[in-house]
N, C-alpha and C positions, 0 to 999 in steps of 0.2 A: 913693862910700861902699861900693858893692857891686862884686863881680866883674862884667864886662860879661856873663857866662854865667849869673850868678845868676837864681834865680827871684825875687828881690826887686829886681833893677834897674829893672823898669819902673814900680814903686809910687811914689806920691806920698809926701812927707813932709809932716808936720802938726807945729803947735806947740800945747801945752796950756801955759796960764799959770794958776799957782796961786800961793797964799800959803801958806807954811809956818807951824809953830807959833810962830816967832819973829817973824813979820809980814813976812818978807823975800818979795818977789815972785820967783818962780822960774818958768823957762820949761823944759819938757820936751818936747824933739823926738822924733817917733818916725815910724815907717813905718807907713803905713795898712794895713789888713787886706788879705791877698791871698785872692782867691777862686779856687778850681780850676776850671779850664775845664770847660764841660758836656762830657759823653761824646761828644755828637753834633756838637762843634766841632774835634775833632781827627781827624786823617787816619791810619788804621791801616797800618802798614808791614808787619808781620809778626806772626805769633803764636809765641812761643817756649814750648816745654814744659819745665818746670825738671827738671834732673836732679841726681843726687847731686853735692855740692860747688858748686853754682851760688851765685854771689852776685852781687846786682843791679849791683853796679859793673862787675863782669866782663861780664855780660850786656849792660849798656847800652855799654860799650866794644865790645864785638863788633858790635853793631848800628848803633850811632850814632857810633862812634869816639872817645867820649868818656866816661870813667867818671863824671865829675862831673856828667853829664846825667841821673843816676839818679831825678832828682826828676820828670823828665818821664815817666818811665814810672810812677811812683808816682802822678802826677796822671791818667794815663791808666787806671789800673786801680782809681783812688779807693781808695787806701790811703795811710796817713800814716807807716808804718814800713817800710822796704825789706825787712826780714825777713820781713814779712807775705806777701810774695810768693814767696819762696825756701824757706819752711819745708816745703811740701808737694811731695814728689817728684811729677812729672807736672801739676803745676798750670799751665794756660796762661797766659801773660803776654802782654799786648798791647802791642806796640812801636810807637810812633807817629811820625811825621815830626814835626820841630820845628815849631812854629807861628812865623810871621814877625811 
């Protein structure tokens, strides 16, 4: 269902059974909630200071070799939106090793 490198790949799926207003039973499948890893559960690799023009996908490509892994950097820095990390010049961004 998800790309093997997706943050959602390891999550379990569940099914919710409900009855709609016409009396039909419906099954709704969903992915269970994802919890961001604890800060002490990740291994820092390097700290990057934001410079003019930085985008998180480019920063992630530089250090991890894959721009699609930006979500790992967001997790490590406890932000939901990538631009929160690059909006301020000089802001330190912790780049972590991918967890196994």
